[in-house]
C-alpha positions as protocol buffer text, in pm:
chain_id: "A"
residue {
  index: 1
  type: UNK
  ca { x: 12115 y: -6697 z: -14126 }
}
residue {
  index: 2
  type: UNK
  ca { x: 11858 y: -6443 z: -14008 }
}
residue {
  index: 3
  type: UNK
  ca { x: 12024 y: -6166 z: -14208 }
}
residue {
  index: 4
  type: UNK
  ca { x: 12035 y: -6380 z: -14522 }
}
residue {
  index: 5
  type: UNK
  ca { x: 11668 y: -6469 z: -14482 }
}
residue {
  index: 6
  type: UNK
  ca { x: 11588 y: -6102 z: -14433 }
}
residue {
  index: 7
  type: UNK
  ca { x: 11778 y: -6027 z: -14753 }
}
residue {
  index: 8
  type: UNK
  ca { x: 11513 y: -6216 z: -14948 }
}
residue {
  index: 9
  type: UNK
  ca { x: 11237 y: -6044 z: -14752 }
}
residue {
  index: 10
  type: UNK
  ca { x: 11387 y: -5698 z: -14810 }
}
residue {
  index: 11
  type: UNK
  ca { x: 11284 y: -5713 z: -15178 }
}
residue {
  index: 12
  type: UNK
  ca { x: 11610 y: -5558 z: -15303 }
}
residue {
  index: 13
  type: UNK
  ca { x: 11625 y: -5325 z: -15001 }
}
residue {
  index: 14
  type: UNK
  ca { x: 11288 y: -5168 z: -15076 }
}
residue {
  index: 15
  type: UNK
  ca { x: 11134 y: -5277 z: -14743 }
}
residue {
  index: 16
  type: UNK
  ca { x: 11275 y: -5098 z: -14439 }
}
residue {
  index: 17
  type: UNK
  ca { x: 11245 y: -5350 z: -14155 }
}
residue {
  index: 18
  type: UNK
  ca { x: 11395 y: -5651 z: -14338 }
}
residue {
  index: 19
  type: UNK
  ca { x: 11667 y: -5423 z: -14476 }
}
residue {
  index: 20
  type: UNK
  ca { x: 11759 y: -5318 z: -14122 }
}
residue {
  index: 21
  type: UNK
  ca { x: 11776 y: -5684 z: -14019 }
}
residue {
  index: 22
  type: UNK
  ca { x: 12019 y: -5744 z: -14307 }
}
residue {
  index: 23
  type: UNK
  ca { x: 12247 y: -5453 z: -14220 }
}
residue {
  index: 24
  type: UNK
  ca { x: 12248 y: -5517 z: -13845 }
}
residue {
  index: 25
  type: UNK
  ca { x: 12266 y: -5895 z: -13882 }
}
residue {
  index: 26
  type: UNK
  ca { x: 12561 y: -5891 z: -14120 }
}
residue {
  index: 27
  type: UNK
  ca { x: 12740 y: -5633 z: -13906 }
}
residue {
  index: 28
  type: UNK
  ca { x: 12705 y: -5855 z: -13599 }
}
residue {
  index: 29
  type: UNK
  ca { x: 12806 y: -6163 z: -13799 }
}
residue {
  index: 30
  type: UNK
  ca { x: 13123 y: -6004 z: -13933 }
}
residue {
  index: 31
  type: UNK
  ca { x: 13212 y: -5872 z: -13588 }
}
residue {
  index: 32
  type: UNK
  ca { x: 13194 y: -6222 z: -13439 }
}
residue {
  index: 33
  type: UNK
  ca { x: 13375 y: -6365 z: -13742 }
}
residue {
  index: 34
  type: UNK
  ca { x: 13659 y: -6122 z: -13675 }
}
residue {
  index: 35
  type: UNK
  ca { x: 13678 y: -6238 z: -13312 }
}
residue {
  index: 36
  type: UNK
  ca { x: 13706 y: -6597 z: -13427 }
}
residue {
  index: 37
  type: UNK
  ca { x: 14001 y: -6508 z: -13647 }
}
residue {
  index: 38
  type: UNK
  ca { x: 14204 y: -6438 z: -13332 }
}
residue {
  index: 39
  type: UNK
  ca { x: 14210 y: -6812 z: -13260 }
}
residue {
  index: 40
  type: UNK
  ca { x: 14161 y: -6992 z: -13594 }
}
residue {
  index: 41
  type: UNK
  ca { x: 14313 y: -6959 z: -13936 }
}
residue {
  index: 42
  type: UNK
  ca { x: 14116 y: -6761 z: -14192 }
}
residue {
  index: 43
  type: UNK
  ca { x: 14069 y: -7062 z: -14422 }
}
residue {
  index: 44
  type: UNK
  ca { x: 13931 y: -7292 z: -14153 }
}
residue {
  index: 45
  type: UNK
  ca { x: 13715 y: -7014 z: -14008 }
}
residue {
  index: 46
  type: UNK
  ca { x: 13565 y: -6923 z: -14342 }
}
residue {
  index: 47
  type: UNK
  ca { x: 13511 y: -7286 z: -14443 }
}
residue {
  index: 48
  type: UNK
  ca { x: 13313 y: -7356 z: -14128 }
}
residue {
  index: 49
  type: UNK
  ca { x: 13126 y: -7023 z: -14136 }
}
residue {
  index: 50
  type: UNK
  ca { x: 13023 y: -7051 z: -14499 }
}
residue {
  index: 51
  type: UNK
  ca { x: 12954 y: -7425 z: -14483 }
}
residue {
  index: 52
  type: UNK
  ca { x: 12725 y: -7396 z: -14182 }
}
residue {
  index: 53
  type: UNK
  ca { x: 12559 y: -7097 z: -14346 }
}
residue {
  index: 54
  type: UNK
  ca { x: 12485 y: -7301 z: -14657 }
}
residue {
  index: 55
  type: UNK
  ca { x: 12340 y: -7587 z: -14455 }
}
residue {
  index: 56
  type: UNK
  ca { x: 12123 y: -7365 z: -14237 }
}
residue {
  index: 57
  type: UNK
  ca { x: 11998 y: -7137 z: -14513 }
}
residue {
  index: 58
  type: UNK
  ca { x: 11895 y: -7442 z: -14716 }
}
residue {
  index: 59
  type: UNK
  ca { x: 11681 y: -7549 z: -14422 }
}
residue {
  index: 60
  type: UNK
  ca { x: 11531 y: -7200 z: -14400 }
}
residue {
  index: 61
  type: UNK
  ca { x: 11462 y: -7206 z: -14774 }
}
residue {
  index: 62
  type: UNK
  ca { x: 11285 y: -7539 z: -14742 }
}
residue {
  index: 63
  type: UNK
  ca { x: 11076 y: -7464 z: -14432 }
}
residue {
  index: 64
  type: UNK
  ca { x: 11012 y: -7090 z: -14475 }
}
residue {
  index: 65
  type: UNK
  ca { x: 10992 y: -7049 z: -14851 }
}
residue {
  index: 66
  type: UNK
  ca { x: 10894 y: -7398 z: -14968 }
}
residue {
  index: 67
  type: UNK
  ca { x: 11206 y: -7430 z: -15184 }
}
residue {
  index: 68
  type: UNK
  ca { x: 11294 y: -7787 z: -15269 }
}
residue {
  index: 69
  type: UNK
  ca { x: 11634 y: -7927 z: -15359 }
}
residue {
  index: 70
  type: UNK
  ca { x: 11692 y: -8201 z: -15612 }
}
residue {
  index: 71
  type: UNK
  ca { x: 11895 y: -8511 z: -15532 }
}
residue {
  index: 72
  type: UNK
  ca { x: 12232 y: -8380 z: -15662 }
}
residue {
  index: 73
  type: UNK
  ca { x: 12190 y: -8061 z: -15457 }
}
residue {
  index: 74
  type: UNK
  ca { x: 12114 y: -8261 z: -15143 }
}
residue {
  index: 75
  type: UNK
  ca { x: 12420 y: -8481 z: -15200 }
}
residue {
  index: 76
  type: UNK
  ca { x: 12639 y: -8173 z: -15252 }
}
residue {
  index: 77
  type: UNK
  ca { x: 12511 y: -8011 z: -14935 }
}
residue {
  index: 78
  type: UNK
  ca { x: 12566 y: -8335 z: -14743 }
}
residue {
  index: 79
  type: UNK
  ca { x: 12928 y: -8331 z: -14865 }
}
residue {
  index: 80
  type: UNK
  ca { x: 12962 y: -7979 z: -14725 }
}
residue {
  index: 81
  type: UNK
  ca { x: 12828 y: -8101 z: -14390 }
}
residue {
  index: 82
  type: UNK
  ca { x: 13063 y: -8398 z: -14392 }
}
residue {
  index: 83
  type: UNK
  ca { x: 13350 y: -8162 z: -14470 }
}
residue {
  index: 84
  type: UNK
  ca { x: 13265 y: -7949 z: -14167 }
}
residue {
  index: 85
  type: UNK
  ca { x: 13256 y: -8259 z: -13946 }
}
residue {
  index: 86
  type: UNK
  ca { x: 13592 y: -8376 z: -14080 }
}
residue {
  index: 87
  type: UNK
  ca { x: 13746 y: -8038 z: -14003 }
}
residue {
  index: 88
  type: UNK
  ca { x: 13591 y: -8033 z: -13657 }
}
residue {
  index: 89
  type: UNK
  ca { x: 13691 y: -8381 z: -13547 }
}
residue {
  index: 90
  type: UNK
  ca { x: 14008 y: -8462 z: -13741 }
}
residue {
  index: 91
  type: UNK
  ca { x: 14189 y: -8139 z: -13830 }
}
residue {
  index: 92
  type: UNK
  ca { x: 14468 y: -8019 z: -13607 }
}
residue {
  index: 93
  type: UNK
  ca { x: 14425 y: -7672 z: -13764 }
}
residue {
  index: 94
  type: UNK
  ca { x: 14113 y: -7612 z: -13556 }
}
residue {
  index: 95
  type: UNK
  ca { x: 14307 y: -7639 z: -13230 }
}
residue {
  index: 96
  type: UNK
  ca { x: 14558 y: -7361 z: -13301 }
}
């Protein structure tokens, strides 16, 4: 989430400090994603990782950048959140 926010701040990698946050942040994220793949399937892992990323970056966009979502976008993002909860509480795939 921090790396993705820094991506916007980097201004197409023309600003050094935000660009470093992007490179370091994504490197750390992918490292921890690879550790997770030892215990979970790639589909479940990526669904949760990307879904939570979408939810959190939408909040950052709203609070940090003043970006508003229309009603259909909010409903779609809520469906993503509900999907993550369904996987977490009802899927046997998460307990591999």
